[in-house]
ROSE-4610 file (N, C-alpha, C; in Angstrom, 1 decimal, always signed):
// ROSE-4610
residu = [M/M/M/S/S/S/T/T/T/F/F/F/E/E/E/K/K/K/I/I/I/A/A/A/Q/Q/Q/E/E/E/Q/Q/Q/E/E/E/G/G/G/L/L/L/R/R/R/Q/Q/Q/S/S/S/I/I/I/N/N/N/K/K/K/L/L/L/R/R/R/A/A/A/K/K/K/I/I/I/L/L/L/D/D/D/L/L/L/A/A/A/I/I/I/H/H/H/G/G/G/K/K/K/L/L/L/V/V/V/P/P/P/Q/Q/Q/D/D/D/P/P/P/N/N/N/D/D/D/E/E/E/P/P/P/A/A/A/I/I/I/E/E/E/L/L/L/L/L/L/K/K/K/R/R/R/I/I/I/N/N/N/P/P/P/H/H/H/F/F/F/T/T/T/S/S/S/C/C/C/D/D/D/T/T/T/S/S/S/H/H/H/Y/Y/Y/E/E/E/N/N/N/L/L/L/P/P/P/S/S/S/G/G/G/W/W/W/C/C/C/V/V/V/C/C/C/L/L/L/L/L/L/K/K/K/D/D/D/V/V/V/A/A/A/K/K/K/T/T/T/I/I/I/S/S/S/P/P/P/R/R/R/E/E/E/F/F/F/Q/Q/Q/V/V/V/L/L/L/Q/Q/Q/S/S/S/E/E/E/I/I/I/L/L/L/E/E/E/N/N/N/G/G/G/K/K/K/Y/Y/Y/P/P/P/V/V/V/I/I/I/S/S/S/Q/Q/Q/S/S/S/A/A/A/N/N/N/Y/Y/Y/I/I/I/E/E/E/G/G/G/Y/Y/Y/N/N/N/N/N/N/D/D/D/E/E/E/K/K/K/K/K/K/L/L/L/L/L/L/H/H/H/H/H/H/S/S/S/S/S/S/P/P/P/I/I/I/V/V/V/I/I/I/F/F/F/G/G/G/D/D/D/H/H/H/T/T/T/R/R/R/I/I/I/V/V/V/K/K/K/Y/Y/Y/V/V/V/E/E/E/F/F/F/D/D/D/F/F/F/I/I/I/V/V/V/G/G/G/A/A/A/D/D/D/G/G/G/V/V/V/K/K/K/I/I/I/L/L/L/L/L/L/P/P/P/S/S/S/I/I/I/D/D/D/A/A/A/K/K/K/Y/Y/Y/F/F/F/Y/Y/Y/Y/Y/Y/L/L/L/V/V/V/I/I/I/F/F/F/A/A/A/A/A/A/E/E/E/N/N/N/I/I/I/D/D/D/N/N/N/R/R/R/G/G/G/Y/Y/Y/G/G/G/R/R/R/H/H/H/F/F/F/S/S/S/Y/Y/Y/L/L/L/S/S/S/K/K/K/F/F/F/P/P/P/M/M/M/L/L/L/V/V/V/P/P/P/P/P/P/F/F/F/E/E/E/E/E/E/Q/Q/Q/K/K/K/R/R/R/I/I/I/V/V/V/K/K/K/K/K/K/I/I/I/D/D/D/E/E/E/V/V/V/F/F/F/S/S/S/Q/Q/Q/L/L/L/D/D/D/K/K/K/I/I/I/T/T/T/A/A/A/E/E/E/L/L/L]
num = [1/1/1/2/2/2/3/3/3/4/4/4/5/5/5/6/6/6/7/7/7/8/8/8/9/9/9/10/10/10/11/11/11/12/12/12/13/13/13/14/14/14/15/15/15/16/16/16/17/17/17/18/18/18/19/19/19/20/20/20/21/21/21/22/22/22/23/23/23/24/24/24/25/25/25/26/26/26/27/27/27/28/28/28/29/29/29/30/30/30/31/31/31/32/32/32/33/33/33/34/34/34/35/35/35/36/36/36/37/37/37/38/38/38/39/39/39/40/40/40/41/41/41/42/42/42/43/43/43/44/44/44/45/45/45/46/46/46/47/47/47/48/48/48/49/49/49/50/50/50/51/51/51/52/52/52/53/53/53/54/54/54/55/55/55/56/56/56/57/57/57/58/58/58/59/59/59/60/60/60/61/61/61/62/62/62/63/63/63/64/64/64/65/65/65/66/66/66/67/67/67/68/68/68/69/69/69/70/70/70/71/71/71/72/72/72/73/73/73/74/74/74/75/75/75/76/76/76/77/77/77/78/78/78/79/79/79/80/80/80/81/81/81/82/82/82/83/83/83/84/84/84/85/85/85/86/86/86/87/87/87/88/88/88/89/89/89/90/90/90/91/91/91/92/92/92/93/93/93/94/94/94/95/95/95/96/96/96/97/97/97/98/98/98/99/99/99/100/100/100/101/101/101/102/102/102/103/103/103/104/104/104/105/105/105/106/106/106/107/107/107/108/108/108/109/109/109/110/110/110/111/111/111/112/112/112/113/113/113/114/114/114/115/115/115/116/116/116/117/117/117/118/118/118/119/119/119/120/120/120/121/121/121/122/122/122/123/123/123/124/124/124/125/125/125/126/126/126/127/127/127/128/128/128/129/129/129/130/130/130/131/131/131/132/132/132/133/133/133/134/134/134/135/135/135/136/136/136/137/137/137/138/138/138/139/139/139/140/140/140/141/141/141/142/142/142/143/143/143/144/144/144/145/145/145/146/146/146/147/147/147/148/148/148/149/149/149/150/150/150/151/151/151/152/152/152/153/153/153/154/154/154/155/155/155/156/156/156/157/157/157/158/158/158/159/159/159/160/160/160/161/161/161/162/162/162/163/163/163/164/164/164/165/165/165/166/166/166/167/167/167/168/168/168/169/169/169/170/170/170/171/171/171/172/172/172/173/173/173/174/174/174/175/175/175/176/176/176/177/177/177/178/178/178/179/179/179/180/180/180/181/181/181/182/182/182/183/183/183/184/184/184/185/185/185/186/186/186/187/187/187/188/188/188/189/189/189/190/190/190/191/191/191/192/192/192/193/193/193/194/194/194/195/195/195/196/196/196/197/197/197/198/198/198/199/199/199/200/200/200/201/201/201/202/202/202/203/203/203/204/204/204/205/205/205/206/206/206/207/207/207/208/208/208/209/209/209/210/210/210/211/211/211/212/212/212/213/213/213/214/214/214/215/215/215/216/216/216/217/217/217/218/218/218/219/219/219/220/220/220]
x = [-143.9/-142.6/-141.8/-141.9/-141.1/-141.5/-142.8/-143.3/-142.8/-142.8/-142.2/-140.7/-140.0/-138.6/-138.3/-139.2/-139.0/-139.3/-140.3/-140.6/-139.5/-138.9/-137.8/-136.6/-136.3/-135.2/-135.4/-136.7/-137.0/-136.8/-137.3/-137.1/-135.7/-134.8/-133.4/-132.8/-133.2/-132.7/-133.0/-134.2/-134.7/-133.9/-133.6/-132.8/-131.4/-130.9/-129.5/-129.5/-130.6/-130.7/-130.9/-131.6/-131.8/-130.5/-129.7/-128.4/-127.5/-127.5/-126.7/-127.2/-128.5/-129.0/-128.6/-128.6/-128.1/-126.7/-125.8/-124.4/-124.3/-125.1/-125.0/-125.5/-126.5/-127.0/-125.8/-125.2/-124.1/-122.9/-122.6/-121.6/-121.9/-123.1/-123.5/-123.4/-123.9/-123.9/-122.5/-121.6/-120.3/-119.4/-119.9/-119.2/-119.9/-120.9/-121.5/-122.5/-123.1/-124.0/-125.4/-125.7/-127.1/-128.0/-127.4/-128.2/-127.3/-128.0/-127.3/-126.4/-125.4/-124.5/-125.2/-124.9/-125.4/-124.1/-123.9/-122.6/-122.6/-123.7/-123.8/-123.4/-123.2/-122.8/-121.3/-121.1/-119.7/-118.8/-117.7/-116.8/-116.4/-116.3/-116.0/-114.7/-113.8/-112.5/-112.6/-113.5/-113.7/-114.2/-115.1/-115.6/-114.5/-113.7/-112.6/-111.5/-111.3/-110.4/-110.9/-112.2/-112.7/-112.6/-112.7/-112.5/-111.0/-110.1/-108.7/-108.0/-107.6/-107.0/-105.8/-105.1/-104.0/-104.3/-105.6/-106.0/-105.4/-104.9/-104.4/-105.1/-105.7/-106.4/-105.5/-106.1/-105.3/-105.1/-104.2/-104.0/-105.3/-105.7/-106.9/-106.6/-105.4/-105.0/-105.8/-106.2/-106.9/-108.4/-108.8/-110.3/-110.5/-110.4/-110.5/-111.9/-112.9/-114.3/-114.9/-114.0/-114.5/-115.3/-116.6/-117.5/-116.9/-117.3/-116.9/-117.3/-116.4/-116.6/-116.4/-116.1/-115.8/-114.3/-114.0/-112.6/-112.3/-111.1/-110.6/-109.8/-110.1/-109.4/-109.3/-108.9/-108.8/-109.7/-109.9/-110.9/-110.6/-109.3/-108.9/-109.3/-109.5/-109.9/-111.4/-112.2/-113.6/-114.3/-113.4/-114.0/-112.9/-113.3/-112.4/-112.7/-111.6/-111.7/-111.8/-112.8/-112.9/-112.5/-111.6/-111.2/-112.3/-112.5/-113.7/-113.4/-112.1/-111.7/-112.6/-112.8/-113.5/-115.0/-115.5/-116.9/-117.2/-116.2/-116.3/-116.6/-117.4/-117.7/-117.3/-117.1/-116.7/-117.9/-117.7/-118.8/-119.7/-119.1/-119.8/-120.7/-120.4/-121.2/-122.4/-122.6/-123.7/-124.9/-126.0/-127.2/-128.3/-129.2/-130.4/-131.3/-131.4/-132.2/-131.4/-131.7/-131.0/-131.4/-130.7/-131.0/-130.4/-129.2/-128.5/-128.1/-128.3/-128.0/-126.5/-126.1/-124.7/-124.5/-123.6/-123.3/-122.0/-122.0/-120.7/-120.5/-119.5/-119.2/-120.0/-120.9/-121.6/-122.7/-123.3/-124.4/-125.7/-125.8/-127.0/-126.8/-127.8/-127.7/-127.4/-128.2/-128.0/-127.6/-126.4/-125.9/-126.6/-127.0/-127.6/-127.7/-127.6/-127.7/-126.8/-126.6/-125.8/-126.3/-126.1/-126.7/-125.6/-124.4/-123.3/-123.4/-123.9/-124.0/-122.7/-121.7/-120.3/-119.7/-120.2/-119.7/-120.4/-121.4/-122.3/-121.5/-121.5/-120.9/-122.0/-121.9/-122.8/-122.3/-123.2/-122.8/-124.0/-123.8/-124.8/-125.1/-124.2/-124.4/-124.2/-124.7/-124.6/-123.2/-123.0/-121.8/-121.9/-120.8/-120.7/-119.7/-120.2/-119.4/-118.9/-117.6/-117.0/-116.5/-116.9/-116.3/-115.0/-113.9/-112.6/-112.4/-113.1/-113.0/-114.1/-115.3/-116.4/-116.7/-116.2/-116.6/-118.0/-118.7/-120.1/-120.1/-121.0/-121.1/-122.5/-122.5/-123.7/-123.8/-125.0/-125.3/-126.0/-125.5/-126.0/-126.3/-127.6/-128.0/-128.3/-128.1/-128.4/-127.2/-127.2/-126.1/-126.0/-124.8/-124.7/-123.4/-123.3/-122.1/-121.4/-120.1/-119.4/-119.2/-119.5/-119.4/-118.1/-117.3/-116.1/-115.2/-114.3/-113.2/-113.6/-112.8/-113.0/-114.0/-114.4/-115.4/-114.6/-114.7/-114.1/-115.2/-115.0/-116.0/-115.6/-116.4/-116.1/-117.1/-116.6/-117.4/-117.2/-118.2/-118.1/-118.0/-117.2/-117.1/-117.9/-118.3/-119.2/-120.6/-121.5/-122.8/-122.8/-123.3/-123.1/-123.7/-124.8/-125.5/-124.7/-124.2/-123.4/-122.1/-121.5/-120.3/-120.6/-121.7/-122.2/-122.2/-122.9/-122.9/-121.5/-120.7/-119.4/-118.6/-118.7/-118.0/-118.5/-119.8/-120.4/-119.8/-119.7/-119.1/-117.7/-116.9/-115.5/-115.4/-116.2/-116.1/-116.3/-117.2/-117.5/-116.4/-115.5/-114.5/-113.0/-112.8/-111.5/-111.3/-110.0/-109.7/-110.4/-111.0/-111.7/-110.6/-110.3/-109.3/-109.9/-111.2/-111.8/-112.0/-111.6/-111.7/-110.5/-109.6/-108.5/-109.0/-108.0/-108.4/-108.4/-109.4/-109.6/-109.5/-109.4/-109.4/-108.3/-107.1/-106.0/-106.2/-107.0/-107.3/-108.4/-109.3/-110.3/-109.7/-108.7/-108.0/-107.3/-106.9/-106.2/-107.1/-108.3/-109.3/-109.6/-109.5/-109.9/-111.3/-111.6/-112.9/-113.3/-114.4/-114.8/-115.9/-115.6/-116.5/-117.1/-118.4/-119.0/-119.3/-119.7/-120.1/-121.2/-121.2/-122.1/-123.5/-124.0/-125.4/-125.7/-124.7/-124.9/-124.9/-124.1/-124.1/-125.6/-126.3/-127.6/-128.6/-128.4/-129.2/-129.0/-127.8/-127.4/-128.1/-128.0/-128.5/-130.0/-130.7/-132.2/-132.5/-131.8/-132.1/-131.9/-130.7/-130.4/-131.5/-131.8/-132.8/-134.2/-134.5/-135.8/-135.7/-134.7/-134.5/-134.4/-133.6/-133.4/-134.7/-135.5/-136.8/-137.7/-137.7/-138.5/-138.0/-136.7/-136.1/-136.4/-136.4/-136.7/-138.1/-139.0/-140.4/-140.6/-139.9/-139.9/-139.3/-138.2/-137.5/-138.5/-139.1/-140.0/-141.2/-141.6/-142.7/-142.4/-141.1/-140.6/-141.0]
y = [-77.9/-78.3/-77.1/-76.0/-74.8/-74.2/-74.3/-73.8/-74.7/-76.0/-76.9/-76.6/-76.4/-76.1/-74.8/-73.8/-72.5/-72.7/-73.5/-73.7/-74.4/-75.4/-76.2/-75.3/-74.4/-73.5/-72.5/-72.1/-71.2/-71.9/-73.2/-74.0/-74.2/-74.5/-74.7/-73.4/-72.3/-71.0/-70.7/-71.0/-70.8/-71.7/-73.0/-73.9/-73.3/-72.8/-72.2/-71.0/-70.2/-69.0/-69.4/-70.5/-71.0/-71.5/-72.2/-72.7/-71.5/-70.5/-69.3/-68.6/-68.6/-68.0/-68.8/-70.1/-71.0/-70.6/-70.5/-70.2/-68.8/-67.9/-66.5/-66.5/-67.3/-67.4/-67.9/-69.0/-69.6/-68.6/-67.8/-66.8/-65.8/-65.3/-64.3/-64.9/-66.2/-66.8/-67.0/-67.5/-67.8/-66.5/-65.4/-64.2/-63.2/-63.8/-63.1/-62.0/-62.2/-61.1/-61.6/-62.8/-63.4/-63.0/-63.1/-62.8/-61.7/-60.9/-59.9/-60.6/-59.9/-60.4/-59.9/-60.7/-60.3/-60.1/-58.9/-58.7/-59.5/-60.0/-60.8/-62.3/-62.7/-64.0/-64.3/-65.4/-65.8/-65.9/-65.2/-65.3/-66.7/-66.9/-68.3/-68.8/-68.0/-68.5/-69.2/-68.8/-69.4/-70.9/-71.0/-72.4/-73.2/-72.7/-73.4/-73.8/-73.0/-73.3/-74.3/-74.4/-75.5/-76.9/-76.8/-78.0/-78.4/-77.4/-77.7/-76.5/-76.8/-75.7/-75.1/-75.8/-75.3/-74.6/-74.3/-73.7/-72.4/-72.1/-70.8/-70.4/-69.2/-68.7/-68.5/-68.8/-68.6/-67.1/-66.7/-65.4/-64.7/-63.6/-62.9/-61.7/-61.5/-60.2/-60.1/-61.3/-61.3/-61.1/-61.0/-60.9/-59.6/-58.5/-57.2/-57.0/-57.6/-57.4/-58.6/-59.3/-60.5/-59.9/-60.4/-59.9/-60.1/-59.3/-59.4/-60.7/-61.3/-62.6/-63.8/-63.6/-64.7/-65.1/-66.3/-66.8/-67.5/-67.5/-68.2/-69.4/-70.6/-71.8/-72.7/-74.0/-75.0/-76.1/-77.0/-78.1/-78.9/-79.2/-80.0/-79.4/-78.1/-77.4/-77.5/-77.9/-78.0/-79.3/-80.3/-81.6/-82.7/-83.9/-85.1/-85.9/-86.5/-87.4/-88.8/-89.6/-91.0/-91.8/-92.8/-93.7/-94.6/-94.6/-95.4/-96.9/-97.3/-98.7/-99.8/-99.8/-100.9/-100.9/-99.8/-99.6/-99.7/-100.1/-100.0/-101.3/-101.2/-102.4/-102.1/-103.2/-103.0/-102.6/-102.0/-101.5/-102.7/-103.9/-105.1/-105.6/-105.2/-105.6/-104.7/-103.7/-102.8/-103.3/-103.5/-104.1/-103.1/-103.5/-102.6/-102.5/-103.6/-103.6/-104.3/-104.0/-104.6/-103.9/-104.3/-103.8/-102.4/-102.2/-101.0/-100.1/-98.8/-97.9/-97.8/-97.7/-97.4/-96.0/-95.3/-93.9/-93.9/-93.3/-93.2/-91.8/-91.5/-90.1/-89.8/-90.6/-90.3/-89.3/-88.8/-87.8/-88.4/-89.7/-90.4/-90.3/-89.8/-89.6/-91.0/-92.0/-93.4/-94.2/-94.8/-95.5/-96.8/-97.5/-98.8/-99.3/-100.7/-101.3/-102.5/-102.9/-104.0/-104.6/-105.9/-106.6/-106.9/-106.5/-106.8/-105.9/-106.3/-105.4/-105.0/-105.8/-105.6/-104.3/-104.0/-102.9/-101.6/-101.6/-100.5/-99.5/-98.2/-97.1/-96.5/-96.7/-96.2/-94.8/-93.9/-92.5/-91.9/-91.1/-90.5/-89.0/-88.5/-87.1/-87.1/-86.0/-86.0/-86.0/-86.7/-86.8/-86.1/-85.5/-84.9/-85.8/-86.1/-86.9/-85.9/-86.1/-85.3/-86.3/-86.1/-87.0/-86.5/-87.3/-86.8/-86.6/-87.4/-87.3/-86.4/-86.4/-85.8/-84.4/-84.1/-82.9/-82.8/-84.0/-84.1/-84.1/-83.3/-83.2/-83.7/-84.5/-85.1/-84.9/-84.8/-84.6/-85.9/-86.7/-88.0/-88.1/-88.4/-88.5/-89.9/-90.9/-92.3/-93.1/-94.3/-95.3/-95.8/-96.0/-96.4/-97.2/-97.7/-98.4/-97.6/-97.6/-96.8/-97.5/-96.8/-97.4/-97.0/-98.0/-97.8/-96.8/-96.3/-95.4/-94.0/-93.1/-91.6/-91.0/-91.8/-91.2/-90.7/-89.4/-88.8/-88.6/-89.1/-89.1/-88.0/-87.0/-85.9/-85.8/-85.7/-85.6/-84.2/-83.3/-81.9/-81.7/-80.7/-80.3/-79.0/-78.3/-77.2/-77.6/-76.6/-77.0/-77.8/-79.0/-79.9/-79.4/-78.8/-78.3/-77.1/-76.2/-75.1/-75.6/-76.6/-77.2/-77.8/-78.5/-79.0/-77.9/-76.8/-75.7/-75.1/-75.1/-74.5/-75.4/-76.7/-77.6/-77.5/-77.4/-77.2/-75.9/-74.8/-73.6/-73.8/-74.5/-74.7/-75.6/-76.6/-77.5/-76.8/-75.8/-75.1/-74.1/-73.8/-72.8/-73.3/-74.6/-75.1/-75.5/-75.7/-76.0/-77.3/-77.3/-78.5/-79.3/-80.4/-81.3/-82.5/-82.3/-83.4/-84.5/-85.7/-86.9/-87.1/-86.1/-86.1/-86.0/-86.0/-85.9/-84.5/-84.2/-82.8/-82.5/-83.6/-83.4/-82.6/-82.7/-82.0/-80.5/-80.1/-78.7/-78.2/-79.1/-78.8/-78.6/-79.4/-79.3/-78.0/-77.3/-76.1/-74.9/-75.1/-74.0/-73.3/-71.9/-71.2/-71.4/-71.8/-72.0/-70.8/-70.1/-68.9/-69.4/-69.3/-69.8/-68.7/-68.5/-67.5/-68.1/-67.2/-67.7/-68.8/-69.7/-70.9/-70.5/-69.5/-69.1/-68.5/-67.8/-67.3/-68.5/-69.5/-70.7/-71.2/-71.3/-71.8/-70.9/-69.6/-68.6/-68.7/-68.8/-68.9/-70.2/-71.3/-72.6/-72.4/-71.8/-71.6/-70.8/-69.8/-68.9/-69.6/-70.3/-71.1/-72.1/-72.9/-73.9/-73.3/-72.2/-71.5/-71.1/-70.5/-70.1/-71.3/-72.2/-73.4/-74.2/-74.3/-75.0/-74.3/-73.0/-72.3/-72.6/-72.6/-72.8/-74.3/-75.2/-76.6/-76.7/-76.0/-76.0/-75.5/-74.4/-73.8/-74.8/-75.4/-76.4/-77.6/-78.1/-79.2/-78.9/-77.7/-77.3/-77.0/-77.0/-76.7/-77.9]
z = [-92.7/-92.2/-91.8/-92.6/-92.3/-90.9/-90.6/-89.3/-88.2/-88.4/-87.3/-87.1/-88.2/-88.1/-87.4/-87.6/-86.9/-85.4/-85.1/-83.7/-83.0/-83.7/-83.1/-82.9/-83.9/-83.7/-82.5/-82.4/-81.3/-79.9/-79.9/-78.7/-78.3/-79.3/-79.1/-78.6/-79.2/-78.8/-77.3/-76.9/-75.6/-74.6/-75.0/-74.1/-73.9/-75.0/-74.9/-73.9/-74.0/-73.2/-71.7/-71.5/-70.1/-69.6/-70.4/-69.9/-69.6/-70.4/-70.1/-68.8/-68.6/-67.4/-66.1/-66.2/-65.1/-64.8/-65.8/-65.6/-65.0/-65.4/-64.8/-63.4/-63.0/-61.7/-60.8/-61.3/-60.5/-60.3/-61.4/-61.3/-60.2/-60.2/-59.2/-57.8/-57.7/-56.4/-55.8/-56.7/-56.2/-55.9/-56.4/-56.2/-55.2/-54.5/-53.4/-53.9/-55.1/-55.7/-55.8/-55.3/-55.5/-54.3/-53.1/-51.9/-51.1/-50.3/-49.5/-48.4/-48.0/-46.9/-45.5/-44.5/-43.2/-42.3/-41.8/-41.0/-39.7/-39.3/-38.1/-38.4/-39.6/-39.9/-39.5/-39.0/-38.6/-39.9/-39.9/-41.1/-41.5/-42.8/-43.3/-42.7/-42.5/-42.0/-40.7/-39.9/-38.6/-38.8/-39.7/-40.1/-40.6/-41.5/-42.1/-41.1/-40.1/-39.0/-38.1/-37.9/-37.2/-37.9/-39.2/-40.0/-40.0/-40.1/-40.0/-39.2/-38.0/-37.2/-37.9/-38.8/-39.5/-40.8/-41.1/-42.3/-42.5/-43.7/-44.1/-45.4/-45.4/-46.6/-47.8/-48.9/-50.2/-50.4/-51.3/-51.7/-52.2/-51.6/-52.0/-52.9/-53.3/-54.0/-55.3/-55.9/-57.2/-57.0/-55.7/-55.4/-54.6/-55.3/-54.6/-54.1/-54.8/-54.5/-53.7/-53.1/-52.3/-51.1/-51.0/-50.0/-48.6/-47.7/-46.3/-45.7/-45.0/-44.3/-45.2/-46.5/-47.4/-47.3/-47.8/-47.8/-49.1/-49.5/-50.7/-50.3/-50.8/-50.4/-51.6/-51.3/-52.3/-52.0/-53.0/-52.8/-51.5/-51.3/-50.2/-48.8/-48.8/-47.6/-47.2/-48.2/-48.0/-48.3/-48.6/-48.9/-48.8/-48.4/-48.3/-49.6/-50.1/-51.2/-50.7/-51.2/-50.8/-52.0/-51.8/-52.8/-53.3/-54.6/-55.1/-55.3/-55.1/-55.5/-54.9/-53.6/-53.0/-53.3/-53.8/-54.1/-55.6/-56.4/-57.9/-58.5/-59.6/-60.4/-61.9/-62.7/-64.1/-64.9/-66.0/-66.9/-67.2/-67.4/-67.8/-66.7/-65.5/-64.3/-64.0/-64.8/-64.5/-65.2/-64.5/-65.0/-65.3/-66.1/-66.4/-65.2/-64.4/-63.2/-62.1/-60.9/-59.7/-58.4/-57.4/-56.0/-55.8/-56.2/-55.8/-57.0/-56.9/-58.0/-58.2/-59.5/-59.8/-60.3/-59.7/-60.1/-60.8/-62.0/-62.8/-63.2/-64.0/-64.5/-65.7/-66.2/-67.4/-67.2/-68.3/-68.2/-67.5/-67.5/-66.9/-65.4/-64.7/-63.2/-62.6/-62.9/-62.5/-63.7/-63.7/-64.8/-65.0/-63.9/-63.9/-62.5/-62.4/-61.1/-60.9/-59.7/-59.4/-58.1/-57.9/-56.7/-55.6/-55.8/-54.8/-53.6/-52.5/-51.3/-50.8/-51.0/-50.5/-51.2/-52.3/-53.1/-52.8/-51.9/-51.6/-50.7/-51.2/-50.4/-49.5/-48.2/-47.2/-46.8/-46.7/-46.2/-45.6/-44.5/-43.8/-44.2/-45.0/-45.5/-47.0/-47.6/-49.1/-49.6/-50.8/-51.5/-52.8/-53.3/-54.6/-55.5/-56.7/-57.6/-58.7/-59.0/-60.1/-61.1/-62.4/-63.5/-63.9/-63.6/-64.0/-65.5/-66.3/-67.7/-68.3/-67.7/-68.3/-67.7/-66.5/-65.7/-65.3/-65.4/-64.9/-63.4/-62.8/-61.3/-60.9/-59.8/-59.3/-57.8/-57.3/-55.9/-55.5/-54.6/-54.2/-52.7/-52.4/-51.0/-50.6/-51.4/-51.1/-51.3/-50.7/-50.8/-52.3/-52.8/-54.2/-54.4/-55.6/-56.1/-57.1/-57.2/-58.1/-59.4/-60.5/-61.9/-62.6/-63.0/-63.9/-63.3/-64.2/-63.8/-64.0/-63.4/-63.6/-62.6/-61.6/-60.6/-59.4/-59.1/-57.9/-56.9/-55.7/-54.7/-53.6/-53.5/-52.6/-51.5/-50.2/-49.0/-48.5/-48.7/-48.3/-46.8/-46.4/-45.0/-44.8/-45.8/-45.7/-46.1/-46.3/-46.7/-48.0/-48.0/-49.1/-50.5/-50.4/-51.6/-52.2/-51.3/-51.8/-52.4/-51.8/-52.4/-53.7/-53.9/-55.2/-56.2/-55.9/-56.9/-57.1/-56.1/-56.2/-57.2/-57.1/-58.0/-59.4/-59.6/-60.9/-61.6/-60.8/-61.3/-61.7/-60.8/-61.1/-62.3/-62.4/-63.6/-64.9/-64.9/-66.1/-66.4/-65.5/-65.7/-65.7/-65.6/-65.7/-67.2/-67.6/-69.0/-69.4/-70.6/-71.1/-71.9/-71.4/-72.0/-72.7/-73.2/-73.9/-72.9/-73.3/-72.5/-71.6/-71.5/-70.6/-69.2/-68.3/-66.8/-66.4/-65.5/-65.1/-63.6/-62.8/-61.3/-60.8/-61.4/-61.0/-61.1/-62.2/-62.4/-61.4/-61.1/-60.1/-58.8/-58.5/-57.2/-57.0/-58.1/-58.0/-58.2/-58.5/-58.7/-57.4/-57.4/-56.2/-55.8/-54.6/-54.1/-53.2/-53.6/-52.8/-51.9/-50.6/-49.5/-48.7/-48.6/-47.8/-46.4/-45.5/-44.1/-44.3/-43.3/-43.4/-43.6/-42.8/-43.0/-44.4/-44.9/-46.3/-47.3/-47.0/-47.9/-48.1/-46.9/-46.9/-47.7/-47.5/-48.2/-49.7/-50.1/-51.5/-52.1/-51.4/-51.9/-52.1/-51.1/-51.2/-52.4/-52.7/-53.8/-55.2/-55.3/-56.5/-56.7/-55.7/-55.9/-56.4/-55.8/-56.3/-57.7/-58.2/-59.5/-60.5/-60.1/-61.0/-61.1/-60.1/-60.1/-61.2/-61.2/-62.2/-63.6/-63.8/-65.1/-65.5/-64.6/-64.9/-65.4/-64.8/-65.3/-66.7/-67.0/-68.3/-69.3/-69.0/-69.9/-70.1/-69.1/-69.2/-70.2/-70.3/-71.1/-72.6/-72.9/-74.3/-75.2]
């Protein structure tokens, strides 16, 4: 039994190390240190001005090492918020099996199912879910029904997968209020946005590294 306990402790230690490595990879990515910059990339501010002609960059005085071509903004500048009300079902209406997946703010990627097609949220581009109470972040590429309260639906205006990783990073660095609400803190968190082409390079590198970490975790 002592041998089994030692192995279990070593496995748990490795899991914690992997989680720390994931956080470090995100930190490097969001600060422009994961992939090299390309001076030929269009600056991020040009993309943000196309999204909103009235866009004004946030104060960059606290970001002396901000890479060339990057921009600091807020959540509202890079994503639209979709009201969940018309797509929402009660917790009691979530079934173990059914036609349409239900996405909530819980740790379960899919909370359950529901058969009401009128509640289905149709979307043609990826959506990012933020748990107002839980700080759980999900990347959703399929139509779904919203489960219970606390689900914030975000439609990115920049590369969707980069935005997903950006929100994960922000969620891990805002104040933890337990089961209190967090979206107001996320809304004020500075979002560091690279040129669009660099966003795609960053996503590719993160996906590659995280895929390897997932394989290691699965073998524990």
